[in-house]
Backbone as CSV, one residue per row, in Angstrom:
resi,resn,N_x,N_y,N_z,CA_x,CA_y,CA_z,C_x,C_y,C_z
1,ARG,202.643,187.627,118.358,203.418,186.448,118.665,203.540,186.210,120.175
2,SER,203.584,187.292,120.948,203.730,187.147,122.401,202.508,186.486,123.031
3,LEU,201.373,186.460,122.345,200.170,185.844,122.896,200.256,184.314,122.901
4,PHE,201.182,183.720,122.118,201.300,182.271,122.076,201.773,181.703,123.413
5,GLN,202.672,182.395,124.103,203.231,181.919,125.365,203.090,183.018,126.422
6,PRO,201.974,183.054,127.154,201.826,184.087,128.177,202.889,183.928,129.265
7,VAL,203.303,185.027,129.814,204.312,185.022,130.870,203.618,184.791,132.212
8,PRO,204.023,183.730,132.949,203.422,183.507,134.264,203.767,184.680,135.187
9,GLY,202.851,185.028,136.068,203.116,186.127,136.985,202.169,186.128,138.149
10,THR,202.488,186.938,139.122,201.642,187.081,140.309,201.266,188.548,140.505
11,LYS,201.161,189.279,139.432,200.807,190.688,139.509,199.284,190.841,139.574
12,LEU,198.852,191.901,140.210,197.434,192.236,140.270,197.225,193.547,139.528
13,TYR,196.047,193.718,138.960,195.693,194.966,138.304,194.984,195.827,139.331
14,LYS,195.588,196.973,139.688,195.036,197.827,140.732,193.942,198.747,140.186
15,LEU,192.886,198.875,140.982,191.763,199.744,140.646,191.484,200.672,141.825
16,LYS,191.063,201.882,141.556,190.669,202.804,142.616,189.272,202.446,143.097
17,TYR,189.071,202.526,144.403,187.761,202.222,144.971,186.710,203.141,144.355
18,GLY,185.607,202.561,143.921,184.508,203.319,143.359,184.666,203.674,141.888
19,SER,185.803,203.294,141.286,185.998,203.629,139.871,185.083,202.779,138.996
20,ARG,184.700,203.344,137.871,183.893,202.619,136.900,184.849,201.988,135.903
21,VAL,184.744,200.680,135.779,185.701,199.910,134.980,185.012,199.378,133.729
22,GLN,185.644,199.567,132.595,185.160,198.990,131.337,186.271,198.102,130.789
23,ILE,185.918,196.871,130.432,186.892,195.918,129.896,186.387,195.392,128.566
24,VAL,187.246,195.424,127.575,186.967,194.807,126.281,187.659,193.450,126.284
25,LEU,186.878,192.390,126.173,187.401,191.024,126.128,187.435,190.595,124.661
26,GLN,188.635,190.330,124.154,188.818,190.009,122.741,189.251,188.556,122.599
27,ASP,188.535,187.766,121.813,188.938,186.392,121.511,189.849,186.421,120.294
28,THR,191.072,185.937,120.469,192.037,185.944,119.362,192.048,184.647,118.570
29,SER,191.512,183.567,119.141,191.464,182.256,118.479,192.835,181.792,118.010
30,ILE,193.854,182.000,118.851,195.214,181.601,118.473,195.374,180.082,118.515
31,VAL,194.954,179.461,119.613,195.153,178.013,119.748,193.980,177.259,119.130
32,THR,192.781,177.544,119.600,191.586,176.927,119.036,190.463,177.945,119.024
33,PRO,189.674,177.969,117.982,188.544,178.897,117.967,187.384,178.336,118.789
34,GLU,187.088,178.991,119.904,185.957,178.561,120.723,185.471,179.715,121.587
35,ASN,184.250,179.583,122.037,183.650,180.547,122.931,184.355,180.471,124.281
36,HIS,184.627,181.615,124.893,185.264,181.643,126.214,184.294,182.226,127.237
37,PRO,183.792,181.400,128.164,182.930,181.923,129.223,183.798,182.583,130.306
38,ILE,183.882,183.905,130.276,184.724,184.639,131.218,183.889,185.003,132.445
39,HIS,184.402,184.615,133.621,183.695,184.789,134.891,184.491,185.719,135.793
40,LEU,183.798,186.645,136.453,184.434,187.553,137.411,183.872,187.268,138.794
41,HIS,184.721,186.784,139.686,184.303,186.496,141.058,184.057,187.801,141.808
42,GLY,183.101,187.781,142.721,182.865,188.895,143.614,182.118,190.073,143.016
43,TYR,181.708,189.967,141.765,181.030,191.077,141.100,179.928,190.568,140.188
44,ASP,178.963,191.411,139.975,178.067,191.304,138.832,178.458,192.468,137.939
45,PHE,178.410,192.262,136.639,178.777,193.323,135.706,177.713,193.436,134.632
46,TYR,177.760,194.532,133.916,176.848,194.753,132.801,177.552,194.372,131.502
47,ILE,176.869,193.602,130.657,177.375,193.289,129.325,176.797,194.366,128.412
48,ILE,177.640,195.315,128.011,177.103,196.445,127.252,177.213,196.259,125.741
49,ALA,177.995,195.279,125.287,178.063,195.031,123.839,178.806,193.735,123.569
50,GLU,178.494,193.136,122.422,179.204,191.953,121.916,179.263,192.063,120.397
51,GLY,180.255,191.409,119.803,180.351,191.446,118.349,181.380,190.470,117.836
52,PHE,181.545,190.445,116.535,182.492,189.537,115.893,183.620,190.323,115.243
53,GLY,184.754,189.656,115.046,185.937,190.314,114.505,186.699,191.002,115.626
54,ASN,187.574,191.930,115.271,188.323,192.686,116.266,187.517,193.914,116.683
55,PHE,187.517,194.180,117.994,186.817,195.345,118.513,187.445,196.610,117.949
56,ASP,186.612,197.490,117.431,187.053,198.776,116.890,186.354,199.874,117.688
57,PRO,187.096,200.598,118.544,186.444,201.602,119.393,185.744,202.709,118.611
58,LYS,186.179,202.995,117.416,185.529,204.045,116.626,184.198,203.577,116.054
59,ARG,184.115,202.316,115.683,182.910,201.789,115.044,181.977,201.106,116.044
60,ASP,182.549,200.335,116.975,181.734,199.453,117.807,181.112,200.117,119.034
61,THR,181.601,201.278,119.448,180.982,201.931,120.611,179.547,202.374,120.316
62,SER,179.223,202.522,119.047,177.841,202.878,118.697,176.877,201.726,118.989
63,LYS,177.397,200.507,119.198,176.567,199.337,119.506,176.320,199.170,121.000
64,PHE,176.914,200.031,121.839,176.790,199.883,123.289,175.334,200.059,123.729
65,ASN,174.875,199.122,124.556,173.548,199.201,125.163,173.724,199.841,126.545
66,LEU,173.467,201.138,126.632,173.605,201.862,127.887,172.263,202.113,128.554
67,VAL,171.188,201.546,127.991,169.842,201.747,128.518,169.435,200.608,129.445
68,ASP,169.515,199.373,128.965,169.094,198.223,129.767,169.997,197.006,129.511
69,PRO,171.319,197.132,129.749,172.217,195.999,129.506,171.971,194.879,130.514
70,PRO,172.169,193.623,130.096,171.997,192.518,131.040,173.097,192.521,132.102
71,MET,172.720,192.156,133.323,173.683,192.050,134.418,173.982,190.568,134.655
72,ARG,175.254,190.218,134.636,175.687,188.823,134.810,176.986,188.796,135.613
73,ASN,177.488,187.576,135.903,178.837,187.430,136.445,179.708,186.594,135.508
74,THR,179.133,186.188,134.374,179.855,185.443,133.344,179.365,185.932,131.988
75,VAL,180.314,186.087,131.059,179.963,186.479,129.694,180.636,185.506,128.729
76,GLY,179.894,185.065,127.729,180.459,184.212,126.692,181.076,185.076,125.601
77,VAL,182.386,185.147,125.556,183.054,185.912,124.501,182.968,185.084,123.226
78,PRO,182.338,185.615,122.183,182.104,184.824,120.972,183.396,184.394,120.276
79,VAL,183.311,183.275,119.562,184.437,182.805,118.749,184.811,183.912,117.771
80,ASN,186.100,184.245,117.724,186.606,185.318,116.859,185.852,186.629,117.084
81,GLY,185.450,186.880,118.325,184.678,188.077,118.613,185.114,188.757,119.890
82,TRP,184.237,189.590,120.419,184.550,190.397,121.583,183.297,190.651,122.413
83,ALA,183.531,191.054,123.653,182.457,191.484,124.545,183.002,192.633,125.397
84,VAL,182.127,193.569,125.735,182.504,194.697,126.577,181.672,194.636,127.845
85,ILE,182.355,194.698,128.998,181.665,194.665,130.287,182.010,195.920,131.081
86,ARG,181.114,196.276,132.005,181.348,197.404,132.912,180.908,197.024,134.322
87,PHE,181.675,197.506,135.316,181.309,197.331,136.715,181.939,198.448,137.541
88,VAL,181.479,198.584,138.777,182.045,199.551,139.711,182.962,198.795,140.656
89,ALA,184.200,199.261,140.798,185.194,198.594,141.650,184.931,198.945,143.111
90,ASP,184.240,198.039,143.808,183.914,198.295,145.212,184.025,197.027,146.056
91,ASN,184.865,196.110,145.613,185.052,194.840,146.310,186.544,194.517,146.246
92,PRO,187.194,194.113,147.336,188.655,194.110,147.435,189.468,193.349,146.379
93,VAL,189.547,192.044,146.434,190.448,191.288,145.559,189.694,190.127,144.922
94,TRP,189.672,190.079,143.578,188.921,189.026,142.914,189.602,188.608,141.628
95,ILE,189.407,187.356,141.265,189.980,186.812,140.039,188.929,186.830,138.924
96,MET,189.398,187.082,137.715,188.577,186.960,136.512,189.259,185.899,135.664
97,HIS,188.481,184.919,135.186,189.094,183.807,134.471,188.106,183.169,133.499
98,CYS,188.663,182.395,132.579,187.832,181.590,131.692,187.335,180.387,132.476
99,HIS,186.070,180.034,132.309,185.506,178.899,133.034,185.950,177.553,132.465
100,LEU,186.617,177.543,131.336,187.230,176.307,130.841,188.597,176.231,131.509
101,ASP,188.711,175.350,132.505,189.884,175.355,133.389,191.223,175.281,132.673
102,VAL,191.311,174.521,131.594,192.583,174.398,130.894,193.036,175.745,130.346
103,HIS,192.103,176.652,130.099,192.446,177.964,129.545,193.127,178.876,130.565
104,ILE,192.959,178.567,131.846,193.655,179.346,132.870,195.160,179.191,132.684
105,ASN,195.617,177.975,132.397,197.047,177.749,132.134,197.508,178.439,130.866
106,TRP,196.600,178.739,129.981,196.939,179.440,128.738,197.042,180.942,128.946
107,GLY,196.736,181.397,130.153,196.828,182.820,130.457,195.504,183.535,130.525
108,LEU,194.396,182.805,130.497,193.083,183.451,130.540,192.599,183.603,131.978
109,ALA,193.412,184.297,132.780,193.064,184.600,134.164,193.838,185.842,134.597
110,MET,193.201,186.629,135.428,193.859,187.792,136.017,193.121,188.142,137.296
111,ALA,193.731,189.003,138.103,193.089,189.398,139.353,193.132,190.910,139.510
112,PHE,192.116,191.426,140.193,192.015,192.855,140.482,192.231,193.084,141.971
113,LEU,192.949,194.138,142.308,193.097,194.594,143.686,192.509,195.989,143.744
114,VAL,191.458,196.151,144.536,190.784,197.444,144.655,191.340,198.165,145.879
115,ASP,191.780,199.401,145.679,192.278,200.215,146.792,191.198,200.373,147.853
116,ASN,191.630,200.682,149.068,190.684,200.957,150.139,189.898,202.216,149.833
117,GLY,188.655,202.205,150.275,187.818,203.395,150.162,187.909,204.195,151.451
118,VAL,186.766,204.711,151.896,186.708,205.509,153.118,185.938,204.721,154.164
119,GLY,186.475,204.594,155.342,185.771,203.933,156.432,185.995,202.436,156.460
120,GLU,185.525,201.825,157.536,185.757,200.404,157.798,185.095,199.495,156.764
121,LEU,183.897,199.857,156.304,183.181,199.002,155.357,183.770,199.043,153.952
122,GLN,184.662,199.982,153.681,185.285,200.105,152.367,186.786,199.823,152.432
123,THR,187.211,199.107,153.478,188.629,198.860,153.717,188.875,197.367,153.927
124,ILE,189.951,196.861,153.334,190.327,195.462,153.559,190.810,195.323,154.998
125,GLN,190.234,194.393,155.717,190.607,194.169,157.102,191.895,193.345,157.179
126,PRO,192.745,193.596,158.186,193.956,192.778,158.318,193.582,191.354,158.716
127,PRO,194.454,190.401,158.419,194.152,189.005,158.808,194.133,188.877,160.331
128,PRO,193.364,187.919,160.837,193.330,187.727,162.287,194.707,187.259,162.785
129,PRO,195.025,187.579,164.022,196.355,187.234,164.542,196.631,185.730,164.586
130,ASP,195.580,184.899,164.664,195.781,183.450,164.747,195.727,182.754,163.374
131,LEU,195.761,183.523,162.295,195.738,182.941,160.953,197.035,182.169,160.694
132,PRO,196.968,180.863,160.364,198.190,180.100,160.129,198.979,180.659,158.921
133,ILE,200.282,180.615,159.014,201.152,181.051,157.931,201.206,179.943,156.883
134,CYS,201.198,180.307,155.624,201.222,179.318,154.533,202.501,178.503,154.588
């Protein structure tokens, strides 16, 4: 029932630098049954599996393609189905959202904040001193 009215928020999902991230994207078809093109900015990810119905980790992990999965930045989550993606967290702050803009208001958007790694190239730089304040 809580999926009918998502709670607005400004929270980020924190990830450790260099961590391997696996996300199961589940289409619940609560409002309308349709394909959701989920896009992740700042990353390419591997689509390791897709299927219909509810994802079952005991049954569906046997369908994972760990040999030659396609690399994309958008995955079409099937109607009444699921998709599993994997990527390495090595890019600072990015949003993941449904490409159907109206779905963002429905709660189909989130953002990742990746912790700093080691050294300057793996660290978020501070804003320049002349950056205007919002």
